PDB file of the backbone (N, CA, C, O) and the ligand in Angstrom, with CONECT records:
HET     ZN  A 101       1
ATOM      1  N   MET A   1     -10.340 -17.531  38.073  1.00  0.00           N
ATOM      2  CA  MET A   1     -11.472 -17.839  38.916  1.00  0.00           C
ATOM      3  C   MET A   1     -11.059 -18.548  40.171  1.00  0.00           C
ATOM      4  O   MET A   1     -10.269 -19.489  40.099  1.00  0.00           O
ATOM      5  N   THR A   2     -11.551 -18.147  41.319  1.00  0.00           N
ATOM      6  CA  THR A   2     -11.245 -18.856  42.482  1.00  0.00           C
ATOM      7  C   THR A   2     -12.283 -19.924  42.844  1.00  0.00           C
ATOM      8  O   THR A   2     -13.486 -19.724  42.682  1.00  0.00           O
ATOM      9  N   GLN A   3     -11.821 -20.985  43.305  1.00  0.00           N
ATOM     10  CA  GLN A   3     -12.742 -22.110  43.646  1.00  0.00           C
ATOM     11  C   GLN A   3     -13.328 -21.816  45.049  1.00  0.00           C
ATOM     12  O   GLN A   3     -12.610 -21.721  46.045  1.00  0.00           O
ATOM     13  N   SER A   4     -14.633 -21.680  45.068  1.00  0.00           N
ATOM     14  CA  SER A   4     -15.286 -21.577  46.365  1.00  0.00           C
ATOM     15  C   SER A   4     -15.653 -22.912  46.916  1.00  0.00           C
ATOM     16  O   SER A   4     -15.652 -23.923  46.213  1.00  0.00           O
ATOM     17  N   LYS A   5     -15.971 -22.909  48.189  1.00  0.00           N
ATOM     18  CA  LYS A   5     -16.389 -24.158  48.783  1.00  0.00           C
ATOM     19  C   LYS A   5     -17.857 -24.462  48.503  1.00  0.00           C
ATOM     20  O   LYS A   5     -18.647 -23.558  48.229  1.00  0.00           O
ATOM     21  N   CYS A   6     -18.212 -25.740  48.574  1.00  0.00           N
ATOM     22  CA  CYS A   6     -19.520 -26.093  48.253  1.00  0.00           C
ATOM     23  C   CYS A   6     -20.630 -25.492  49.252  1.00  0.00           C
ATOM     24  O   CYS A   6     -21.606 -24.834  48.890  1.00  0.00           O
ATOM     25  N   GLY A   7     -20.316 -25.824  50.521  1.00  0.00           N
ATOM     26  CA  GLY A   7     -21.152 -25.182  51.556  1.00  0.00           C
ATOM     27  C   GLY A   7     -22.587 -25.808  51.736  1.00  0.00           C
ATOM     28  O   GLY A   7     -23.387 -25.321  52.535  1.00  0.00           O
ATOM     29  N   ALA A   8     -22.866 -26.861  50.992  1.00  0.00           N
ATOM     30  CA  ALA A   8     -24.153 -27.444  51.154  1.00  0.00           C
ATOM     31  C   ALA A   8     -24.292 -28.176  52.521  1.00  0.00           C
ATOM     32  O   ALA A   8     -23.346 -28.809  52.991  1.00  0.00           O
ATOM     33  N   PRO A   9     -25.475 -28.075  53.138  1.00  0.00           N
ATOM     34  CA  PRO A   9     -25.592 -28.814  54.411  1.00  0.00           C
ATOM     35  C   PRO A   9     -25.461 -30.287  54.251  1.00  0.00           C
ATOM     36  O   PRO A   9     -25.979 -30.873  53.301  1.00  0.00           O
ATOM     37  N   THR A  10     -24.772 -30.890  55.175  1.00  0.00           N
ATOM     38  CA  THR A  10     -24.592 -32.369  55.116  1.00  0.00           C
ATOM     39  C   THR A  10     -25.384 -33.028  56.224  1.00  0.00           C
ATOM     40  O   THR A  10     -25.958 -32.379  57.099  1.00  0.00           O
ATOM     41  N   GLN A  11     -25.389 -34.364  56.146  1.00  0.00           N
ATOM     42  CA  GLN A  11     -26.196 -35.085  57.163  1.00  0.00           C
ATOM     43  C   GLN A  11     -25.722 -34.852  58.523  1.00  0.00           C
ATOM     44  O   GLN A  11     -26.518 -34.981  59.453  1.00  0.00           O
ATOM     45  N   SER A  12     -24.471 -34.513  58.743  1.00  0.00           N
ATOM     46  CA  SER A  12     -23.915 -34.281  60.093  1.00  0.00           C
ATOM     47  C   SER A  12     -24.309 -32.865  60.540  1.00  0.00           C
ATOM     48  O   SER A  12     -23.983 -32.489  61.665  1.00  0.00           O
ATOM     49  N   GLY A  13     -25.001 -32.057  59.702  1.00  0.00           N
ATOM     50  CA  GLY A  13     -25.383 -30.753  60.178  1.00  0.00           C
ATOM     51  C   GLY A  13     -24.317 -29.724  59.897  1.00  0.00           C
ATOM     52  O   GLY A  13     -24.502 -28.547  60.206  1.00  0.00           O
ATOM     53  N   ARG A  14     -23.154 -30.155  59.290  1.00  0.00           N
ATOM     54  CA  ARG A  14     -22.138 -29.170  59.007  1.00  0.00           C
ATOM     55  C   ARG A  14     -22.223 -28.850  57.481  1.00  0.00           C
ATOM     56  O   ARG A  14     -22.941 -29.470  56.697  1.00  0.00           O
ATOM     57  N   ARG A  15     -21.410 -27.815  57.156  1.00  0.00           N
ATOM     58  CA  ARG A  15     -21.368 -27.389  55.782  1.00  0.00           C
ATOM     59  C   ARG A  15     -20.341 -28.322  55.051  1.00  0.00           C
ATOM     60  O   ARG A  15     -19.311 -28.739  55.580  1.00  0.00           O
ATOM     61  N   CYS A  16     -20.734 -28.590  53.810  1.00  0.00           N
ATOM     62  CA  CYS A  16     -19.811 -29.408  52.994  1.00  0.00           C
ATOM     63  C   CYS A  16     -18.526 -28.613  52.722  1.00  0.00           C
ATOM     64  O   CYS A  16     -18.521 -27.436  52.360  1.00  0.00           O
ATOM     65  N   GLN A  17     -17.422 -29.381  52.937  1.00  0.00           N
ATOM     66  CA  GLN A  17     -16.123 -28.658  52.783  1.00  0.00           C
ATOM     67  C   GLN A  17     -15.460 -28.911  51.463  1.00  0.00           C
ATOM     68  O   GLN A  17     -14.343 -28.461  51.208  1.00  0.00           O
ATOM     69  N   ASN A  18     -16.184 -29.659  50.601  1.00  0.00           N
ATOM     70  CA  ASN A  18     -15.594 -29.934  49.290  1.00  0.00           C
ATOM     71  C   ASN A  18     -15.516 -28.668  48.461  1.00  0.00           C
ATOM     72  O   ASN A  18     -16.307 -27.742  48.641  1.00  0.00           O
ATOM     73  N   LYS A  19     -14.555 -28.635  47.550  1.00  0.00           N
ATOM     74  CA  LYS A  19     -14.446 -27.471  46.672  1.00  0.00           C
ATOM     75  C   LYS A  19     -15.560 -27.555  45.621  1.00  0.00           C
ATOM     76  O   LYS A  19     -15.825 -28.638  45.099  1.00  0.00           O
ATOM     77  N   ALA A  20     -16.201 -26.456  45.309  1.00  0.00           N
ATOM     78  CA  ALA A  20     -17.202 -26.391  44.293  1.00  0.00           C
ATOM     79  C   ALA A  20     -16.621 -26.617  42.969  1.00  0.00           C
ATOM     80  O   ALA A  20     -15.487 -26.210  42.715  1.00  0.00           O
ATOM     81  N   VAL A  21     -17.369 -27.274  42.070  1.00  0.00           N
ATOM     82  CA  VAL A  21     -16.901 -27.425  40.722  1.00  0.00           C
ATOM     83  C   VAL A  21     -16.887 -26.098  39.983  1.00  0.00           C
ATOM     84  O   VAL A  21     -17.831 -25.315  40.095  1.00  0.00           O
ATOM     85  N   VAL A  22     -15.873 -25.848  39.261  1.00  0.00           N
ATOM     86  CA  VAL A  22     -15.683 -24.566  38.519  1.00  0.00           C
ATOM     87  C   VAL A  22     -16.882 -24.282  37.738  1.00  0.00           C
ATOM     88  O   VAL A  22     -17.282 -25.162  36.975  1.00  0.00           O
ATOM     89  N   GLY A  23     -17.521 -23.157  37.825  1.00  0.00           N
ATOM     90  CA  GLY A  23     -18.654 -22.764  37.105  1.00  0.00           C
ATOM     91  C   GLY A  23     -19.990 -23.072  37.826  1.00  0.00           C
ATOM     92  O   GLY A  23     -21.073 -22.727  37.353  1.00  0.00           O
ATOM     93  N   THR A  24     -19.856 -23.730  38.977  1.00  0.00           N
ATOM     94  CA  THR A  24     -21.027 -24.008  39.708  1.00  0.00           C
ATOM     95  C   THR A  24     -20.769 -23.571  41.145  1.00  0.00           C
ATOM     96  O   THR A  24     -19.651 -23.215  41.518  1.00  0.00           O
ATOM     97  N   SER A  25     -21.884 -23.610  41.975  1.00  0.00           N
ATOM     98  CA  SER A  25     -21.683 -23.250  43.350  1.00  0.00           C
ATOM     99  C   SER A  25     -21.674 -24.448  44.289  1.00  0.00           C
ATOM    100  O   SER A  25     -21.670 -24.309  45.512  1.00  0.00           O
ATOM    101  N   ARG A  26     -21.672 -25.635  43.674  1.00  0.00           N
ATOM    102  CA  ARG A  26     -21.703 -26.825  44.478  1.00  0.00           C
ATOM    103  C   ARG A  26     -20.646 -27.801  44.080  1.00  0.00           C
ATOM    104  O   ARG A  26     -20.145 -27.731  42.958  1.00  0.00           O
ATOM    105  N   CYS A  27     -20.278 -28.720  44.957  1.00  0.00           N
ATOM    106  CA  CYS A  27     -19.286 -29.675  44.629  1.00  0.00           C
ATOM    107  C   CYS A  27     -19.972 -30.823  43.822  1.00  0.00           C
ATOM    108  O   CYS A  27     -21.185 -30.815  43.616  1.00  0.00           O
ATOM    109  N   ALA A  28     -19.185 -31.760  43.398  1.00  0.00           N
ATOM    110  CA  ALA A  28     -19.702 -32.878  42.475  1.00  0.00           C
ATOM    111  C   ALA A  28     -20.754 -33.573  43.165  1.00  0.00           C
ATOM    112  O   ALA A  28     -21.689 -34.049  42.521  1.00  0.00           O
ATOM    113  N   LYS A  29     -20.683 -33.682  44.505  1.00  0.00           N
ATOM    114  CA  LYS A  29     -21.703 -34.504  45.253  1.00  0.00           C
ATOM    115  C   LYS A  29     -23.024 -33.804  45.347  1.00  0.00           C
ATOM    116  O   LYS A  29     -24.069 -34.448  45.439  1.00  0.00           O
ATOM    117  N   HIS A  30     -22.995 -32.488  45.324  1.00  0.00           N
ATOM    118  CA  HIS A  30     -24.240 -31.733  45.657  1.00  0.00           C
ATOM    119  C   HIS A  30     -24.749 -30.972  44.473  1.00  0.00           C
ATOM    120  O   HIS A  30     -25.536 -30.039  44.635  1.00  0.00           O
ATOM    121  N   GLN A  31     -24.337 -31.326  43.316  1.00  0.00           N
ATOM    122  CA  GLN A  31     -24.811 -30.603  42.129  1.00  0.00           C
ATOM    123  C   GLN A  31     -26.216 -31.053  41.706  1.00  0.00           C
ATOM    124  O   GLN A  31     -26.868 -30.368  40.918  1.00  0.00           O
ATOM    125  N   GLY A  32     -26.683 -32.188  42.217  1.00  0.00           N
ATOM    126  CA  GLY A  32     -27.963 -32.676  41.796  1.00  0.00           C
ATOM    127  C   GLY A  32     -27.886 -33.955  40.945  1.00  0.00           C
ATOM    128  O   GLY A  32     -26.806 -34.496  40.707  1.00  0.00           O
ATOM    129  N   PRO A  33     -29.025 -34.409  40.509  1.00  0.00           N
ATOM    130  CA  PRO A  33     -29.085 -35.703  39.848  1.00  0.00           C
ATOM    131  C   PRO A  33     -28.308 -35.754  38.528  1.00  0.00           C
ATOM    132  O   PRO A  33     -27.970 -36.842  38.063  1.00  0.00           O
ATOM    133  N   TRP A  34     -28.038 -34.677  37.955  1.00  0.00           N
ATOM    134  CA  TRP A  34     -27.394 -34.682  36.610  1.00  0.00           C
ATOM    135  C   TRP A  34     -25.908 -34.368  36.616  1.00  0.00           C
ATOM    136  O   TRP A  34     -25.302 -34.190  35.560  1.00  0.00           O
ATOM    137  N   SER A  35     -25.299 -34.297  37.847  1.00  0.00           N
ATOM    138  CA  SER A  35     -23.915 -34.153  37.918  1.00  0.00           C
ATOM    139  C   SER A  35     -23.244 -35.436  37.521  1.00  0.00           C
ATOM    140  O   SER A  35     -23.921 -36.462  37.456  1.00  0.00           O
ATOM    141  N   ALA A  36     -21.980 -35.449  37.254  1.00  0.00           N
ATOM    142  CA  ALA A  36     -21.270 -36.696  36.938  1.00  0.00           C
ATOM    143  C   ALA A  36     -21.465 -37.680  38.085  1.00  0.00           C
ATOM    144  O   ALA A  36     -21.693 -38.872  37.878  1.00  0.00           O
ATOM    145  N   TYR A  37     -21.370 -37.153  39.288  1.00  0.00           N
ATOM    146  CA  TYR A  37     -21.506 -38.024  40.514  1.00  0.00           C
ATOM    147  C   TYR A  37     -22.946 -38.560  40.556  1.00  0.00           C
ATOM    148  O   TYR A  37     -23.140 -39.750  40.807  1.00  0.00           O
ATOM    149  N   GLY A  38     -23.931 -37.735  40.324  1.00  0.00           N
ATOM    150  CA  GLY A  38     -25.336 -38.135  40.365  1.00  0.00           C
ATOM    151  C   GLY A  38     -25.611 -39.197  39.393  1.00  0.00           C
ATOM    152  O   GLY A  38     -26.191 -40.234  39.716  1.00  0.00           O
ATOM    153  N   VAL A  39     -25.166 -38.927  38.105  1.00  0.00           N
ATOM    154  CA  VAL A  39     -25.446 -39.919  37.058  1.00  0.00           C
ATOM    155  C   VAL A  39     -24.768 -41.276  37.397  1.00  0.00           C
ATOM    156  O   VAL A  39     -25.344 -42.345  37.200  1.00  0.00           O
ATOM    157  N   ALA A  40     -23.565 -41.185  37.896  1.00  0.00           N
ATOM    158  CA  ALA A  40     -22.919 -42.488  38.223  1.00  0.00           C
ATOM    159  C   ALA A  40     -23.676 -43.223  39.285  1.00  0.00           C
ATOM    160  O   ALA A  40     -23.805 -44.444  39.201  1.00  0.00           O
ATOM    161  N   GLN A  41     -24.216 -42.498  40.345  1.00  0.00           N
ATOM    162  CA  GLN A  41     -24.929 -43.154  41.405  1.00  0.00           C
ATOM    163  C   GLN A  41     -26.181 -43.725  40.806  1.00  0.00           C
ATOM    164  O   GLN A  41     -26.551 -44.842  41.166  1.00  0.00           O
ATOM    165  N   ARG A  42     -26.881 -43.015  39.889  1.00  0.00           N
ATOM    166  CA  ARG A  42     -28.130 -43.481  39.318  1.00  0.00           C
ATOM    167  C   ARG A  42     -27.856 -44.774  38.447  1.00  0.00           C
ATOM    168  O   ARG A  42     -28.621 -45.738  38.477  1.00  0.00           O
ATOM    169  N   LYS A  43     -26.822 -44.733  37.743  1.00  0.00           N
ATOM    170  CA  LYS A  43     -26.519 -45.916  36.905  1.00  0.00           C
ATOM    171  C   LYS A  43     -26.250 -47.071  37.806  1.00  0.00           C
ATOM    172  O   LYS A  43     -26.670 -48.190  37.512  1.00  0.00           O
ATOM    173  N   LYS A  44     -25.568 -46.847  38.889  1.00  0.00           N
ATOM    174  CA  LYS A  44     -25.269 -47.986  39.783  1.00  0.00           C
ATOM    175  C   LYS A  44     -26.563 -48.556  40.355  1.00  0.00           C
ATOM    176  O   LYS A  44     -26.729 -49.773  40.438  1.00  0.00           O
ATOM    177  N   LYS A  45     -27.469 -47.681  40.745  1.00  0.00           N
ATOM    178  CA  LYS A  45     -28.741 -48.062  41.321  1.00  0.00           C
ATOM    179  C   LYS A  45     -29.507 -48.922  40.279  1.00  0.00           C
ATOM    180  O   LYS A  45     -30.049 -49.993  40.553  1.00  0.00           O
ATOM    181  N   GLU A  46     -29.494 -48.363  39.104  1.00  0.00           N
ATOM    182  CA  GLU A  46     -30.315 -49.089  37.974  1.00  0.00           C
ATOM    183  C   GLU A  46     -29.704 -50.477  37.732  1.00  0.00           C
ATOM    184  O   GLU A  46     -30.414 -51.465  37.543  1.00  0.00           O
ATOM    185  N   ALA A  47     -28.362 -50.518  37.745  1.00  0.00           N
ATOM    186  CA  ALA A  47     -27.726 -51.770  37.514  1.00  0.00           C
ATOM    187  C   ALA A  47     -28.061 -52.787  38.644  1.00  0.00           C
ATOM    188  O   ALA A  47     -28.282 -53.975  38.411  1.00  0.00           O
ATOM    189  N   ASP A  48     -28.081 -52.250  39.843  1.00  0.00           N
ATOM    190  CA  ASP A  48     -28.432 -53.069  41.007  1.00  0.00           C
ATOM    191  C   ASP A  48     -29.814 -53.603  40.907  1.00  0.00           C
ATOM    192  O   ASP A  48     -30.082 -54.784  41.131  1.00  0.00           O
ATOM    193  N   ALA A  49     -30.724 -52.660  40.549  1.00  0.00           N
ATOM    194  CA  ALA A  49     -32.119 -53.099  40.383  1.00  0.00           C
ATOM    195  C   ALA A  49     -32.282 -54.183  39.346  1.00  0.00           C
ATOM    196  O   ALA A  49     -33.004 -55.156  39.565  1.00  0.00           O
ATOM    197  N   LYS A  50     -31.612 -54.023  38.209  1.00  0.00           N
ATOM    198  CA  LYS A  50     -31.694 -54.995  37.179  1.00  0.00           C
ATOM    199  C   LYS A  50     -31.230 -56.384  37.630  1.00  0.00           C
ATOM    200  O   LYS A  50     -31.868 -57.405  37.370  1.00  0.00           O
ATOM    201  N   MET A  51     -30.081 -56.365  38.323  1.00  0.00           N
ATOM    202  CA  MET A  51     -29.517 -57.588  38.870  1.00  0.00           C
ATOM    203  C   MET A  51     -30.549 -58.299  39.800  1.00  0.00           C
ATOM    204  O   MET A  51     -30.763 -59.511  39.764  1.00  0.00           O
ATOM    205  N   ARG A  52     -31.152 -57.440  40.616  1.00  0.00           N
ATOM    206  CA  ARG A  52     -32.052 -58.046  41.597  1.00  0.00           C
ATOM    207  C   ARG A  52     -33.205 -58.641  40.874  1.00  0.00           C
ATOM    208  O   ARG A  52     -33.656 -59.721  41.256  1.00  0.00           O
ATOM    209  N   LYS A  53     -33.731 -57.993  39.822  1.00  0.00           N
ATOM    210  CA  LYS A  53     -34.885 -58.530  39.126  1.00  0.00           C
ATOM    211  C   LYS A  53     -34.505 -59.847  38.499  1.00  0.00           C
ATOM    212  O   LYS A  53     -35.244 -60.827  38.599  1.00  0.00           O
ATOM    213  N   LEU A  54     -33.318 -59.877  37.831  1.00  0.00           N
ATOM    214  CA  LEU A  54     -32.862 -61.166  37.214  1.00  0.00           C
ATOM    215  C   LEU A  54     -32.752 -62.250  38.250  1.00  0.00           C
ATOM    216  O   LEU A  54     -33.128 -63.392  37.984  1.00  0.00           O
ATOM    217  N   ARG A  55     -32.259 -61.937  39.399  1.00  0.00           N
ATOM    218  CA  ARG A  55     -32.115 -62.959  40.415  1.00  0.00           C
ATOM    219  C   ARG A  55     -33.475 -63.452  40.882  1.00  0.00           C
ATOM    220  O   ARG A  55     -33.638 -64.643  41.150  1.00  0.00           O
ATOM    221  N   LYS A  56     -34.421 -62.589  40.982  1.00  0.00           N
ATOM    222  CA  LYS A  56     -35.808 -62.974  41.430  1.00  0.00           C
ATOM    223  C   LYS A  56     -36.447 -63.891  40.452  1.00  0.00           C
ATOM    224  O   LYS A  56     -37.118 -64.848  40.836  1.00  0.00           O
ATOM    225  N   LYS A  57     -36.256 -63.624  39.218  1.00  0.00           N
ATOM    226  CA  LYS A  57     -36.960 -64.385  38.174  1.00  0.00           C
ATOM    227  C   LYS A  57     -36.401 -65.894  38.176  1.00  0.00           C
ATOM    228  O   LYS A  57     -37.150 -66.835  37.911  1.00  0.00           O
ATOM    229  N   ARG A  58     -35.125 -66.058  38.470  1.00  0.00           N
ATOM    230  CA  ARG A  58     -34.553 -67.337  38.310  1.00  0.00           C
ATOM    231  C   ARG A  58     -34.703 -68.143  39.581  1.00  0.00           C
ATOM    232  O   ARG A  58     -34.264 -69.292  39.638  1.00  0.00           O
TER     233      ARG A  58
HETATM  234 ZN    ZN A 101     -20.857 -30.495  48.610  1.00  0.00          ZN2+
END
């Protein structure tokens, strides 16, 4: 199988040049909320929110 490029539009208006993950048409960044990258980002956000709540309470 050949790896195609992601090609998703980026904020700069160009196409994403990352290689697509094997079996999908998008790279890890553009696979959506349930890609490894998306989950990691979500977990980070949740952890940040928790920390902020704890800080506010004290
Ligand atoms: Zn991409």
